[in-house]
N, C-alpha and C positions, 0 to 999 in steps of 0.2 A: 593315452596314458603310457608313460615310459618309466622304466626303472633304470637306475644308474648302472654303469658298467661294473661297479664294485658289486652290486647285488647279483647281476648276471653272472660274473665270474665266481662269486661265492657259491651260487647255486650249482655251477658246473663243478667246482671242486668237491662240493658235498656229494653230488650224485656220483662222481667217480669214485670217491672213497666208499660210499655206501655199496657200490657194486663190487667191491673187493671182497674176497673171502674173510670171514671173521678172524680178528686178531692180526691180519696183514696190515702193515704200514706202507705208506708210499712216501718217498723222499720228495722234497719240494721240486727238484729238478724233473722227476718223473711226472708229477702233477702238471708242471709247466708244459711238458711235451704233449701230454694227453689232452689237456684243456686248451692249449693254444694261448695261454696267458704268460706274460713275462714273469720270470722268477721275482724280480724286484716288486712288481705290483702284487703278485701272489703272496709274498711275504707279509705285506701289510694286511691283506684280507685274512690270511690264516691266523695271524696274531689276534685280530678282532674276534674271529670265531672261536679261537681258543679261550680268550678272556670271557666270551659269552657262553661258554659251556657246550658248544657244538662239537668241537674238536679237542683232542688231546695229542700231545707230542711225546715222543720217545727218543732219547739221545742214544748215541753210541751205535755200535754194529747192529744192523737190523732196524735201526731207528727210522723215524719219519713221523707222519701224521696218520690218524685214524679217527673215526667218529667216537665221541665220548658217550653217546647214547645210541640205542637202536634207531634205525632209520624210520621205523614206524611212529617214533615219538618226536621227530623233528618236522616242523611244518615249513612250507615255503614262506609263510608270513613271518614266522620267527626269524628266519635269515634275512629277509628284506628289511624288517624293522631293525635288526641288529646293524645292518650295513648302512641303511639310509635314514634311520631314526624314525621311520613312519611308514605308512602304507599309502594306498591310493587316496588322493584327495582332489577329485574333480570339483567339489562344492566350492573350493577356494577360488576357482577360476572366476566365478561370477559374484564372489562375496568381497570384492575389493572395495574399499572406501572411495567415494567420489564417483562411483559408477551411477549414472542417472537411472531413475526408475523408468521402465518401458513396459509395454504390454507383454506379459508372460514372464517377466523377470523373477517374480516369486515362484512361479511354477517351474521355471528352468532350474532355480536353485534347489527346489524340492526333488526334482528328478535326479540331479547330480548327487544329492545327499543320499538318495535311495540307491543309486548305482554304487556309490562308495561303500555303503553297507554291505551290499551283495558281493562285491569284488573282495572286499577285505575279509568277509566271513568265509568266502571260499579259499582265500590264501591261508587263513588260519586253520582251516580243516584239512587241506591237501597236504599229505605227508610226502616225504622223500621216497618212502617205500612204494606208495601209490604211483608216483611219477615214474619210477624205474619199472614198474610192472606194466606200464603203458607201451614200453618198448618190446616187451616179450610177446611172442605170438599167442594169440587167444585160443585158437582151435588148432591143435596139432592132430592131423589125421595119421593114424598108424594102420598100416596094412600088414597082416601076417599071412605067411604062406604056409 
C-alpha cells in the first residue's frame, strides 16, 4: 500500500505547521525549505487543504499559513482522503472483472477487505497531535543536586 506524494507532502506540511507555536504563520517559502517540497507543488497542496478546512492563510506582513483547527482534531485519514480522494483499498486488487476464480480467491478478498477496514479505521483515528507526540521523548529523567 502506498499513498501519493501529494498525501505525503500534505502530511509533512500539516505536521510542520502543527509544531509551530499557536498563532504563528509560516510562509510558503519557509514551508518549502523545512519540508523539502518545491514551492510550486506545495502551492497546489496548500490550496486543496485550505479549501478542505485544514489550513487558513493570512495575507500581508506576518502572513502565511497556519492550521485552521487544533491538531488534535485533524486526522491522517482526513488529509489523505482530501488529497487522494480515498483511503486504503487492497480489496480492489483481487476484485477486478475477468479474474478467474481460483482456490482461496474469496478468502483472499475477505482478508484484504478486513485489512482495508483496520488500516482505514486507524488512519481516521490517528491525529496530527498524536503523530507529533511520537517524536517527543517519553521518559525524561531529571536529576537534582
